[in-house]
Biopython code that builds the backbone (N, CA, C, O; Angstrom):
import numpy as np
from Bio.PDB.StructureBuilder import StructureBuilder

atoms = [
    (1, "MET", "N", (106.015, 50.980, -73.133)),
    (1, "MET", "CA", (105.415, 49.819, -73.662)),
    (1, "MET", "C", (105.176, 48.709, -72.621)),
    (1, "MET", "O", (106.152, 48.403, -71.936)),
    (2, "SER", "N", (104.094, 48.109, -72.420)),
    (2, "SER", "CA", (103.844, 47.113, -71.463)),
    (2, "SER", "C", (103.818, 45.687, -72.057)),
    (2, "SER", "O", (103.365, 45.460, -73.179)),
    (3, "THR", "N", (104.249, 44.888, -71.370)),
    (3, "THR", "CA", (104.196, 43.368, -71.862)),
    (3, "THR", "C", (103.262, 42.628, -70.974)),
    (3, "THR", "O", (103.221, 42.822, -69.759)),
    (4, "PRO", "N", (102.474, 41.731, -71.639)),
    (4, "PRO", "CA", (101.631, 41.105, -70.753)),
    (4, "PRO", "C", (102.306, 39.978, -69.852)),
    (4, "PRO", "O", (103.182, 39.249, -70.317)),
    (5, "GLU", "N", (101.871, 39.877, -68.580)),
    (5, "GLU", "CA", (102.507, 38.968, -67.638)),
    (5, "GLU", "C", (102.272, 37.575, -68.120)),
    (5, "GLU", "O", (101.240, 37.258, -68.711)),
    (6, "SER", "N", (103.301, 36.704, -67.844)),
    (6, "SER", "CA", (103.014, 35.348, -68.187)),
    (6, "SER", "C", (102.464, 34.645, -66.803)),
    (6, "SER", "O", (102.860, 34.885, -65.663)),
    (7, "PRO", "N", (101.508, 33.768, -67.185)),
    (7, "PRO", "CA", (100.956, 33.108, -65.841)),
    (7, "PRO", "C", (102.033, 32.415, -65.012)),
    (7, "PRO", "O", (102.951, 31.746, -65.486)),
    (8, "LYS", "N", (101.812, 32.656, -63.705)),
    (8, "LYS", "CA", (102.900, 32.086, -62.759)),
    (8, "LYS", "C", (102.649, 30.459, -62.740)),
    (8, "LYS", "O", (101.529, 29.950, -62.800)),
    (9, "LYS", "N", (103.757, 29.809, -62.655)),
    (9, "LYS", "CA", (103.724, 28.280, -62.570)),
    (9, "LYS", "C", (103.494, 27.938, -61.132)),
    (9, "LYS", "O", (104.208, 28.444, -60.266)),
    (10, "THR", "N", (102.506, 27.081, -60.827)),
    (10, "THR", "CA", (102.397, 26.631, -59.438)),
    (10, "THR", "C", (102.609, 25.155, -59.430)),
    (10, "THR", "O", (102.477, 24.476, -60.449)),
    (11, "SER", "N", (102.960, 24.638, -58.193)),
    (11, "SER", "CA", (103.101, 23.242, -58.054)),
    (11, "SER", "C", (101.889, 22.359, -57.974)),
    (11, "SER", "O", (101.964, 21.132, -57.906)),
    (12, "GLY", "N", (100.729, 23.067, -57.985)),
    (12, "GLY", "CA", (99.416, 22.545, -57.827)),
    (12, "GLY", "C", (98.950, 22.084, -56.413)),
    (12, "GLY", "O", (98.002, 21.354, -56.121)),
    (13, "MET", "N", (99.850, 22.693, -55.622)),
    (13, "MET", "CA", (99.475, 22.468, -54.120)),
    (13, "MET", "C", (99.034, 23.850, -53.458)),
    (13, "MET", "O", (99.608, 24.911, -53.701)),
    (14, "SER", "N", (98.047, 23.728, -52.671)),
    (14, "SER", "CA", (97.505, 24.972, -52.007)),
    (14, "SER", "C", (98.382, 25.240, -50.665)),
    (14, "SER", "O", (99.134, 24.394, -50.183)),
    (15, "VAL", "N", (98.191, 26.444, -50.173)),
    (15, "VAL", "CA", (98.965, 26.739, -48.970)),
    (15, "VAL", "C", (98.611, 25.799, -47.958)),
    (15, "VAL", "O", (99.500, 25.222, -47.332)),
    (16, "ARG", "N", (97.306, 25.569, -47.715)),
    (16, "ARG", "CA", (96.836, 24.607, -46.727)),
    (16, "ARG", "C", (97.567, 23.225, -46.859)),
    (16, "ARG", "O", (98.155, 22.662, -45.936)),
    (17, "GLU", "N", (97.450, 22.788, -48.069)),
    (17, "GLU", "CA", (98.141, 21.317, -48.365)),
    (17, "GLU", "C", (99.555, 21.351, -48.074)),
    (17, "GLU", "O", (100.085, 20.333, -47.628)),
    (18, "ALA", "N", (100.358, 22.598, -48.309)),
    (18, "ALA", "CA", (101.657, 22.726, -48.077)),
    (18, "ALA", "C", (101.905, 22.705, -46.490)),
    (18, "ALA", "O", (102.853, 22.065, -46.032)),
    (19, "GLY", "N", (101.082, 23.376, -45.717)),
    (19, "GLY", "CA", (101.161, 23.455, -44.331)),
    (19, "GLY", "C", (100.947, 22.053, -43.782)),
    (19, "GLY", "O", (101.597, 21.646, -42.819)),
    (20, "GLN", "N", (100.081, 21.360, -44.367)),
    (20, "GLN", "CA", (99.720, 20.011, -43.632)),
    (20, "GLN", "C", (100.913, 19.084, -44.038)),
    (20, "GLN", "O", (101.257, 18.197, -43.257)),
    (21, "LYS", "N", (101.519, 19.249, -45.164)),
    (21, "LYS", "CA", (102.576, 18.415, -45.541)),
    (21, "LYS", "C", (103.707, 18.667, -44.672)),
    (21, "LYS", "O", (104.350, 17.735, -44.190)),
    (22, "GLY", "N", (103.981, 19.887, -44.450)),
    (22, "GLY", "CA", (105.087, 20.248, -43.545)),
    (22, "GLY", "C", (104.807, 19.795, -42.134)),
    (22, "GLY", "O", (105.714, 19.213, -41.538)),
    (23, "GLY", "N", (103.668, 19.995, -41.544)),
    (23, "GLY", "CA", (103.181, 19.412, -40.331)),
    (23, "GLY", "C", (103.489, 18.064, -40.186)),
    (23, "GLY", "O", (104.082, 17.698, -39.170)),
    (24, "GLN", "N", (103.134, 17.168, -41.163)),
    (24, "GLN", "CA", (103.296, 15.705, -41.121)),
    (24, "GLN", "C", (104.892, 15.414, -41.132)),
    (24, "GLN", "O", (105.381, 14.518, -40.444)),
    (25, "THR", "N", (105.601, 16.193, -41.915)),
    (25, "THR", "CA", (106.998, 15.990, -41.869)),
    (25, "THR", "C", (107.633, 16.198, -40.499)),
    (25, "THR", "O", (108.462, 15.416, -40.032)),
    (26, "VAL", "N", (107.225, 17.228, -39.922)),
    (26, "VAL", "CA", (107.767, 17.587, -38.559)),
    (26, "VAL", "C", (107.337, 16.515, -37.463)),
    (26, "VAL", "O", (108.089, 16.197, -36.542)),
    (27, "LYS", "N", (106.140, 16.018, -37.631)),
    (27, "LYS", "CA", (105.572, 15.076, -36.813)),
    (27, "LYS", "C", (106.410, 13.912, -36.908)),
    (27, "LYS", "O", (106.944, 13.473, -35.889)),
    (28, "LYS", "N", (106.588, 13.341, -38.080)),
    (28, "LYS", "CA", (107.513, 12.142, -38.343)),
    (28, "LYS", "C", (108.851, 12.341, -37.814)),
    (28, "LYS", "O", (109.453, 11.450, -37.215)),
    (29, "LYS", "N", (109.351, 13.568, -38.040)),
    (29, "LYS", "CA", (110.816, 13.718, -37.639)),
    (29, "LYS", "C", (110.993, 13.768, -36.042)),
    (29, "LYS", "O", (111.940, 13.223, -35.473)),
    (30, "TYR", "N", (109.967, 14.491, -35.373)),
    (30, "TYR", "CA", (110.229, 14.697, -33.935)),
    (30, "TYR", "C", (109.239, 13.944, -32.960)),
    (30, "TYR", "O", (109.604, 13.675, -31.815)),
    (31, "GLY", "N", (108.075, 13.632, -33.392)),
    (31, "GLY", "CA", (107.158, 12.810, -32.679)),
    (31, "GLY", "C", (106.134, 13.642, -31.800)),
    (31, "GLY", "O", (106.186, 14.864, -31.941)),
    (32, "PRO", "N", (105.435, 13.250, -31.129)),
    (32, "PRO", "CA", (104.390, 13.813, -30.422)),
    (32, "PRO", "C", (104.983, 14.529, -29.209)),
    (32, "PRO", "O", (104.430, 15.562, -28.832)),
    (33, "GLU", "N", (106.038, 14.080, -28.580)),
    (33, "GLU", "CA", (106.505, 14.707, -27.401)),
    (33, "GLU", "C", (107.092, 16.167, -27.779)),
    (33, "GLU", "O", (107.139, 17.068, -26.942)),
    (34, "PHE", "N", (107.480, 16.301, -28.950)),
    (34, "PHE", "CA", (107.958, 17.608, -29.407)),
    (34, "PHE", "C", (106.840, 18.800, -29.342)),
    (34, "PHE", "O", (107.074, 19.968, -29.032)),
    (35, "TYR", "N", (105.580, 18.249, -29.700)),
    (35, "TYR", "CA", (104.504, 19.120, -29.662)),
    (35, "TYR", "C", (104.131, 19.461, -28.152)),
    (35, "TYR", "O", (103.756, 20.578, -27.795)),
    (36, "GLU", "N", (104.269, 18.438, -27.368)),
    (36, "GLU", "CA", (104.015, 18.537, -25.900)),
    (36, "GLU", "C", (104.967, 19.651, -25.262)),
    (36, "GLU", "O", (104.583, 20.554, -24.518)),
    (37, "GLN", "N", (106.177, 19.442, -25.652)),
    (37, "GLN", "CA", (107.400, 20.391, -25.199)),
    (37, "GLN", "C", (106.991, 21.942, -25.679)),
    (37, "GLN", "O", (106.951, 22.900, -24.906)),
    (38, "ILE", "N", (106.744, 21.987, -26.878)),
    (38, "ILE", "CA", (106.650, 23.428, -27.442)),
    (38, "ILE", "C", (105.308, 24.029, -26.808)),
    (38, "ILE", "O", (105.146, 25.224, -26.561)),
    (39, "GLY", "N", (104.355, 22.997, -26.580)),
    (39, "GLY", "CA", (103.039, 23.585, -26.086)),
    (39, "GLY", "C", (103.192, 24.070, -24.668)),
    (39, "GLY", "O", (102.646, 25.096, -24.261)),
    (40, "ARG", "N", (103.981, 23.263, -23.908)),
    (40, "ARG", "CA", (104.188, 23.628, -22.439)),
    (40, "ARG", "C", (105.049, 24.912, -22.479)),
    (40, "ARG", "O", (104.742, 25.828, -21.717)),
    (41, "LYS", "N", (106.101, 25.044, -23.309)),
    (41, "LYS", "CA", (106.923, 26.358, -23.257)),
    (41, "LYS", "C", (106.027, 27.415, -23.551)),
    (41, "LYS", "O", (106.079, 28.397, -22.811)),
    (42, "GLY", "N", (105.091, 27.406, -24.625)),
    (42, "GLY", "CA", (104.234, 28.331, -24.891)),
    (42, "GLY", "C", (103.224, 28.852, -23.847)),
    (42, "GLY", "O", (102.922, 30.024, -23.625)),
    (43, "GLY", "N", (102.795, 27.803, -23.293)),
    (43, "GLY", "CA", (101.783, 27.964, -22.122)),
    (43, "GLY", "C", (102.390, 28.672, -20.938)),
    (43, "GLY", "O", (101.778, 29.555, -20.337)),
    (44, "LEU", "N", (103.814, 28.205, -20.554)),
    (44, "LEU", "CA", (104.413, 28.934, -19.472)),
    (44, "LEU", "C", (104.801, 30.450, -19.969)),
    (44, "LEU", "O", (104.728, 31.385, -19.171)),
    (45, "ALA", "N", (105.180, 30.626, -21.203)),
    (45, "ALA", "CA", (105.530, 32.002, -21.494)),
    (45, "ALA", "C", (104.228, 32.754, -21.509)),
    (45, "ALA", "O", (104.281, 33.886, -21.029)),
    (46, "THR", "N", (103.097, 32.349, -21.958)),
    (46, "THR", "CA", (101.926, 33.043, -21.843)),
    (46, "THR", "C", (101.542, 33.401, -20.436)),
    (46, "THR", "O", (101.120, 34.531, -20.190)),
    (47, "LYS", "N", (101.667, 32.512, -19.526)),
    (47, "LYS", "CA", (101.325, 32.485, -18.176)),
    (47, "LYS", "C", (102.136, 33.684, -17.538)),
    (47, "LYS", "O", (101.612, 34.574, -16.869)),
    (48, "GLN", "N", (103.454, 33.593, -17.827)),
    (48, "GLN", "CA", (104.416, 34.654, -17.268)),
    (48, "GLN", "C", (104.084, 36.038, -17.783)),
    (48, "GLN", "O", (104.110, 37.000, -17.016)),
    (49, "ALA", "N", (103.758, 36.168, -19.129)),
    (49, "ALA", "CA", (103.521, 37.352, -19.775)),
    (49, "ALA", "C", (102.124, 38.085, -19.308)),
    (49, "ALA", "O", (102.040, 39.300, -19.128)),
    (50, "HIS", "N", (101.030, 37.143, -19.138)),
    (50, "HIS", "CA", (99.694, 37.686, -18.794)),
    (50, "HIS", "C", (99.143, 37.432, -17.603)),
    (50, "HIS", "O", (98.222, 38.134, -17.186)),
    (51, "GLY", "N", (99.634, 36.399, -16.906)),
    (51, "GLY", "CA", (99.118, 36.019, -15.521)),
    (51, "GLY", "C", (97.892, 35.255, -15.496)),
    (51, "GLY", "O", (97.360, 34.903, -16.549)),
    (52, "HIS", "N", (97.388, 34.961, -14.309)),
    (52, "HIS", "CA", (96.186, 34.100, -14.132)),
    (52, "HIS", "C", (94.980, 34.760, -14.678)),
    (52, "HIS", "O", (94.173, 34.107, -15.340)),
    (53, "GLU", "N", (94.811, 36.031, -14.436)),
    (53, "GLU", "CA", (93.509, 36.646, -14.923)),
    (53, "GLU", "C", (93.247, 36.596, -16.370)),
    (53, "GLU", "O", (92.091, 36.693, -16.784)),
    (54, "PHE", "N", (94.400, 36.430, -17.283)),
    (54, "PHE", "CA", (94.263, 36.353, -18.568)),
    (54, "PHE", "C", (93.544, 35.168, -18.975)),
    (54, "PHE", "O", (92.749, 35.246, -19.912)),
    (55, "TYR", "N", (93.758, 33.980, -18.312)),
    (55, "TYR", "CA", (93.024, 32.807, -18.597)),
    (55, "TYR", "C", (91.605, 32.783, -18.087)),
    (55, "TYR", "O", (90.748, 32.110, -18.660)),
    (56, "GLU", "N", (91.346, 33.509, -17.017)),
    (56, "GLU", "CA", (89.950, 33.669, -16.726)),
    (56, "GLU", "C", (89.159, 34.427, -17.809)),
    (56, "GLU", "O", (88.069, 34.061, -18.249)),
    (57, "GLN", "N", (89.865, 35.573, -18.202)),
    (57, "GLN", "CA", (89.045, 36.365, -19.237)),
    (57, "GLN", "C", (88.784, 35.497, -20.512)),
    (57, "GLN", "O", (87.673, 35.435, -21.038)),
    (58, "ILE", "N", (89.853, 34.850, -20.958)),
    (58, "ILE", "CA", (89.568, 34.130, -22.189)),
    (58, "ILE", "C", (88.631, 32.917, -22.137)),
    (58, "ILE", "O", (87.968, 32.504, -23.088)),
    (59, "GLY", "N", (88.665, 32.394, -20.879)),
    (59, "GLY", "CA", (87.655, 31.318, -20.560)),
    (59, "GLY", "C", (86.337, 31.728, -20.555)),
    (59, "GLY", "O", (85.476, 31.004, -21.054)),
    (60, "LYS", "N", (85.997, 33.051, -19.938)),
    (60, "LYS", "CA", (84.666, 33.509, -20.053)),
    (60, "LYS", "C", (84.379, 33.928, -21.384)),
    (60, "LYS", "O", (83.219, 33.714, -21.739)),
    (61, "LYS", "N", (85.186, 34.504, -22.264)),
    (61, "LYS", "CA", (84.883, 34.875, -23.632)),
    (61, "LYS", "C", (84.625, 33.435, -24.479)),
    (61, "LYS", "O", (83.693, 33.320, -25.275)),
    (62, "GLY", "N", (85.454, 32.504, -24.230)),
    (62, "GLY", "CA", (85.182, 31.369, -24.894)),
    (62, "GLY", "C", (83.820, 30.588, -24.645)),
    (62, "GLY", "O", (83.145, 30.073, -25.536)),
    (63, "GLY", "N", (83.512, 30.585, -23.209)),
    (63, "GLY", "CA", (82.157, 30.021, -22.758)),
    (63, "GLY", "C", (80.994, 30.815, -23.559)),
    (63, "GLY", "O", (80.087, 30.247, -24.168)),
    (64, "LYS", "N", (81.144, 32.082, -23.473)),
    (64, "LYS", "CA", (80.121, 32.951, -23.990)),
    (64, "LYS", "C", (80.031, 32.711, -25.616)),
    (64, "LYS", "O", (78.940, 32.549, -26.161)),
    (65, "LYS", "N", (81.207, 32.703, -26.305)),
    (65, "LYS", "CA", (81.109, 32.402, -27.638)),
    (65, "LYS", "C", (80.429, 31.092, -27.979)),
    (65, "LYS", "O", (79.544, 31.024, -28.831)),
    (66, "GLY", "N", (80.884, 30.023, -27.266)),
    (66, "GLY", "CA", (80.358, 28.774, -27.486)),
    (66, "GLY", "C", (78.954, 28.651, -27.122)),
    (66, "GLY", "O", (78.266, 27.828, -27.726)),
    (67, "GLY", "N", (78.437, 29.391, -26.183)),
    (67, "GLY", "CA", (76.968, 29.394, -25.809)),
    (67, "GLY", "C", (76.282, 30.009, -26.953)),
    (67, "GLY", "O", (75.297, 29.426, -27.405)),
    (68, "GLU", "N", (76.715, 31.221, -27.530)),
    (68, "GLU", "CA", (76.164, 32.017, -28.563)),
    (68, "GLU", "C", (76.091, 30.990, -29.824)),
    (68, "GLU", "O", (75.054, 30.839, -30.469)),
    (69, "ALA", "N", (77.115, 30.407, -30.061)),
    (69, "ALA", "CA", (77.091, 29.586, -31.216)),
    (69, "ALA", "C", (76.189, 28.300, -31.217)),
    (69, "ALA", "O", (75.660, 27.864, -32.240)),
    (70, "THR", "N", (76.061, 27.724, -29.949)),
    (70, "THR", "CA", (75.074, 26.614, -29.791)),
    (70, "THR", "C", (73.667, 27.316, -29.915)),
    (70, "THR", "O", (72.784, 26.827, -30.619)),
    (71, "ARG", "N", (73.518, 28.336, -29.292)),
    (71, "ARG", "CA", (72.064, 29.031, -29.503)),
    (71, "ARG", "C", (71.796, 29.306, -30.888)),
    (71, "ARG", "O", (70.733, 28.967, -31.409)),
    (72, "ASP", "N", (72.771, 29.946, -31.549)),
    (72, "ASP", "CA", (72.494, 30.223, -32.944)),
    (72, "ASP", "C", (72.071, 29.099, -33.726)),
    (72, "ASP", "O", (71.099, 29.156, -34.478)),
    (73, "ARG", "N", (72.915, 27.883, -33.535)),
    (73, "ARG", "CA", (72.796, 26.706, -34.245)),
    (73, "ARG", "C", (71.545, 26.025, -34.014)),
    (73, "ARG", "O", (70.841, 25.605, -34.933)),
    (74, "TYR", "N", (71.238, 25.905, -32.661)),
    (74, "TYR", "CA", (70.122, 25.020, -32.382)),
    (74, "TYR", "C", (68.797, 25.690, -31.893)),
    (74, "TYR", "O", (67.751, 25.046, -31.813)),
    (75, "GLY", "N", (68.887, 26.937, -31.588)),
    (75, "GLY", "CA", (67.674, 27.610, -31.255)),
    (75, "GLY", "C", (67.182, 27.459, -29.832)),
    (75, "GLY", "O", (67.701, 26.568, -29.159)),
    (76, "PRO", "N", (66.268, 28.201, -29.306)),
    (76, "PRO", "CA", (65.840, 28.009, -27.922)),
    (76, "PRO", "C", (65.151, 26.798, -27.596)),
    (76, "PRO", "O", (65.208, 26.314, -26.466)),
    (77, "ASP", "N", (64.473, 26.264, -28.580)),
    (77, "ASP", "CA", (63.673, 24.889, -28.204)),
    (77, "ASP", "C", (64.794, 23.857, -27.789)),
    (77, "ASP", "O", (64.487, 22.998, -26.962)),
    (78, "PHE", "N", (65.952, 23.881, -28.257)),
    (78, "PHE", "CA", (66.951, 23.000, -28.045)),
    (78, "PHE", "C", (67.157, 22.969, -26.597)),
    (78, "PHE", "O", (67.118, 21.862, -26.059)),
    (79, "TYR", "N", (67.393, 24.116, -25.805)),
    (79, "TYR", "CA", (67.630, 24.113, -24.441)),
    (79, "TYR", "C", (66.345, 23.460, -23.580)),
    (79, "TYR", "O", (66.519, 22.856, -22.522)),
    (80, "GLU", "N", (65.228, 23.638, -24.099)),
    (80, "GLU", "CA", (63.939, 23.303, -23.457)),
    (80, "GLU", "C", (64.179, 21.578, -23.475)),
    (80, "GLU", "O", (64.005, 20.837, -22.508)),
    (81, "ARG", "N", (64.596, 21.195, -24.758)),
    (81, "ARG", "CA", (64.411, 19.661, -24.891)),
    (81, "ARG", "C", (65.605, 19.045, -24.015)),
    (81, "ARG", "O", (65.411, 18.010, -23.377)),
    (82, "ILE", "N", (66.759, 19.657, -23.996)),
    (82, "ILE", "CA", (67.862, 19.041, -23.199)),
    (82, "ILE", "C", (67.515, 19.287, -21.651)),
    (82, "ILE", "O", (67.943, 18.525, -20.784)),
    (83, "GLY", "N", (66.731, 20.377, -21.367)),
    (83, "GLY", "CA", (66.604, 20.454, -20.005)),
    (83, "GLY", "C", (65.563, 19.342, -19.434)),
    (83, "GLY", "O", (65.686, 18.774, -18.349)),
    (84, "GLN", "N", (64.551, 19.147, -20.339)),
    (84, "GLN", "CA", (63.529, 18.109, -19.927)),
    (84, "GLN", "C", (64.286, 16.752, -19.841)),
    (84, "GLN", "O", (64.121, 16.025, -18.862)),
    (85, "LYS", "N", (65.121, 16.406, -20.870)),
    (85, "LYS", "CA", (65.994, 15.076, -20.929)),
    (85, "LYS", "C", (66.777, 15.038, -19.506)),
    (85, "LYS", "O", (66.719, 14.039, -18.789)),
    (86, "GLY", "N", (67.499, 16.177, -19.158)),
    (86, "GLY", "CA", (68.305, 16.145, -17.866)),
    (86, "GLY", "C", (67.429, 16.014, -16.657)),
    (86, "GLY", "O", (67.771, 15.298, -15.716)),
    (87, "GLY", "N", (66.347, 16.665, -16.661)),
    (87, "GLY", "CA", (65.264, 16.447, -15.468)),
    (87, "GLY", "C", (64.703, 15.119, -15.417)),
    (87, "GLY", "O", (64.438, 14.613, -14.327)),
    (88, "GLN", "N", (64.496, 14.504, -16.516)),
    (88, "GLN", "CA", (63.981, 13.060, -16.551)),
    (88, "GLN", "C", (65.200, 12.093, -16.041)),
    (88, "GLN", "O", (64.915, 11.188, -15.256)),
    (89, "LYS", "N", (66.340, 12.241, -16.406)),
    (89, "LYS", "CA", (67.485, 11.653, -16.036)),
    (89, "LYS", "C", (67.552, 11.743, -14.555)),
    (89, "LYS", "O", (67.564, 10.682, -13.930)),
    (90, "VAL", "N", (67.597, 12.873, -13.910)),
    (90, "VAL", "CA", (67.733, 13.091, -12.502)),
    (90, "VAL", "C", (66.600, 12.461, -11.745)),
    (90, "VAL", "O", (66.842, 11.915, -10.669)),
    (91, "LYS", "N", (65.357, 12.498, -12.238)),
    (91, "LYS", "CA", (64.283, 11.732, -11.640)),
    (91, "LYS", "C", (64.547, 10.191, -11.693)),
    (91, "LYS", "O", (64.359, 9.473, -10.711)),
    (92, "GLN", "N", (64.916, 9.809, -12.690)),
    (92, "GLN", "CA", (65.264, 8.303, -12.869)),
    (92, "GLN", "C", (66.340, 7.930, -11.854)),
    (92, "GLN", "O", (66.199, 6.921, -11.163)),
    (93, "LEU", "N", (67.394, 8.702, -11.746)),
    (93, "LEU", "CA", (68.446, 8.345, -10.869)),
    (93, "LEU", "C", (68.035, 8.508, -9.384)),
    (93, "LEU", "O", (68.560, 7.751, -8.567)),
    (94, "ILE", "N", (67.166, 9.406, -8.981)),
    (94, "ILE", "CA", (66.627, 9.495, -7.643)),
    (94, "ILE", "C", (65.771, 8.166, -7.328)),
    (94, "ILE", "O", (65.930, 7.534, -6.283)),
    (95, "GLU", "N", (64.896, 7.820, -8.275)),
    (95, "GLU", "CA", (64.095, 6.525, -8.050)),
    (95, "GLU", "C", (64.938, 5.339, -7.880)),
    (95, "GLU", "O", (64.688, 4.438, -7.078)),
    (96, "GLU", "N", (66.039, 5.379, -8.739)),
    (96, "GLU", "CA", (66.981, 4.117, -8.595)),
    (96, "GLU", "C", (67.700, 4.229, -7.253)),
    (96, "GLU", "O", (68.050, 3.204, -6.669)),
    (97, "GLY", "N", (67.915, 5.360, -6.778)),
    (97, "GLY", "CA", (68.704, 5.488, -5.475)),
    (97, "GLY", "C", (67.697, 5.049, -4.409)),
    (97, "GLY", "O", (68.109, 4.278, -3.543)),
    (98, "LYS", "N", (66.504, 5.428, -4.377)),
    (98, "LYS", "CA", (65.453, 5.197, -3.430)),
    (98, "LYS", "C", (65.269, 3.584, -3.365)),
    (98, "LYS", "O", (65.305, 3.002, -2.280)),
    (99, "ARG", "N", (65.073, 2.910, -4.570)),
    (99, "ARG", "CA", (64.988, 1.522, -4.699)),
    (99, "ARG", "C", (66.320, 0.890, -3.992)),
    (99, "ARG", "O", (66.129, 0.074, -3.090)),
    (100, "ALA", "N", (67.408, 1.163, -4.289)),
    (100, "ALA", "CA", (68.578, 0.637, -3.934)),
    (100, "ALA", "C", (68.698, 0.858, -2.319)),
    (100, "ALA", "O", (69.108, -0.071, -1.623)),
    (101, "ALA", "N", (68.352, 2.036, -1.776)),
    (101, "ALA", "CA", (68.236, 2.267, -0.421)),
    (101, "ALA", "C", (67.320, 1.343, 0.314)),
    (101, "ALA", "O", (67.728, 0.801, 1.342)),
    (102, "ALA", "N", (66.033, 1.108, -0.165)),
    (102, "ALA", "CA", (65.126, 0.255, 0.401)),
    (102, "ALA", "C", (65.656, -1.163, 0.332)),
    (102, "ALA", "O", (65.494, -1.902, 1.303)),
    (103, "ALA", "N", (66.267, -1.581, -0.738)),
    (103, "ALA", "CA", (66.785, -2.950, -0.864)),
    (103, "ALA", "C", (67.823, -3.152, 0.231)),
    (103, "ALA", "O", (67.886, -4.244, 0.795)),
    (104, "GLN", "N", (68.626, -2.172, 0.556)),
    (104, "GLN", "CA", (69.626, -2.435, 1.545)),
    (104, "GLN", "C", (69.198, -2.498, 2.838)),
    (104, "GLN", "O", (69.722, -3.244, 3.665)),
    (105, "GLU", "N", (68.024, -1.560, 3.142)),
    (105, "GLU", "CA", (67.321, -1.568, 4.457)),
    (105, "GLU", "C", (66.688, -2.903, 4.597)),
    (105, "GLU", "O", (66.768, -3.481, 5.681)),
    (106, "ALA", "N", (66.011, -3.489, 3.506)),
    (106, "ALA", "CA", (65.319, -4.868, 3.655)),
    (106, "ALA", "C", (66.471, -5.921, 3.940)),
    (106, "ALA", "O", (66.236, -6.869, 4.690)),
    (107, "GLU", "N", (67.623, -5.773, 3.391)),
    (107, "GLU", "CA", (68.675, -6.851, 3.632)),
    (107, "GLU", "C", (69.174, -6.755, 5.067)),
    (107, "GLU", "O", (69.475, -7.795, 5.652)),
    (108, "ARG", "N", (69.281, -5.583, 5.666)),
    (108, "ARG", "CA", (69.702, -5.338, 6.868)),
    (108, "ARG", "C", (68.743, -5.939, 7.880)),
    (108, "ARG", "O", (69.174, -6.588, 8.833)),
    (109, "GLU", "N", (67.368, -5.719, 7.673)),
    (109, "GLU", "CA", (66.257, -6.150, 8.489)),
    (109, "GLU", "C", (66.310, -7.731, 8.446)),
    (109, "GLU", "O", (66.169, -8.394, 9.474)),
    (110, "LYS", "N", (66.512, -8.277, 7.253)),
    (110, "LYS", "CA", (66.495, -9.671, 7.050)),
    (110, "LYS", "C", (67.597, -10.333, 7.877)),
    (110, "LYS", "O", (67.417, -11.418, 8.431)),
    (111, "ARG", "N", (68.878, -9.568, 7.952)),
    (111, "ARG", "CA", (70.053, -10.118, 8.644)),
    (111, "ARG", "C", (69.849, -10.039, 10.178)),
    (111, "ARG", "O", (70.339, -10.865, 10.948)),
    (112, "ALA", "N", (69.118, -9.023, 10.553)),
    (112, "ALA", "CA", (68.935, -8.723, 11.918)),
    (112, "ALA", "C", (67.893, -9.685, 12.583)),
    (112, "ALA", "O", (67.903, -9.918, 13.791)),
    (113, "SER", "N", (67.026, -10.206, 11.737)),
    (113, "SER", "CA", (65.973, -11.130, 12.289)),
    (113, "SER", "C", (66.343, -12.626, 12.439)),
    (113, "SER", "O", (65.519, -13.424, 12.886)),
]
sb = StructureBuilder()
sb.init_structure("model")
sb.init_model(0)
sb.init_chain("A")
sb.init_seg("    ")
for serial, (resi, resn, name, xyz) in enumerate(atoms, 1):
    if name == "N":
        sb.init_residue(resn, " ", resi, " ")
    sb.init_atom(name, np.array(xyz, "f"), 0.0, 1.0, " ", f" {name:<3s}", serial, name[0])
structure = sb.get_structure()
């Protein structure tokens, strides 16, 4: 004979909420320095276990993933727009540099005479 299972009682808190609550408790108890220390320890352990090349590989993968995500999110026109903005900014900076150089030259000539 089988008996129907009774519903499980829950505290009304999701796993995510419980994790956040635990994280806040640890943060209050140990402070931000604790996270710096364990982060440094983890980084050193990873460096010793995997070496410098590991960081190069994950950096390349991360850059590729980020680029693909941006491409998928904004499309090819986005790159054209930001490229034009960048080009315009460079042109503006060059013009400002030329004006500043001309002003300095004029100031030098004024002092020399």
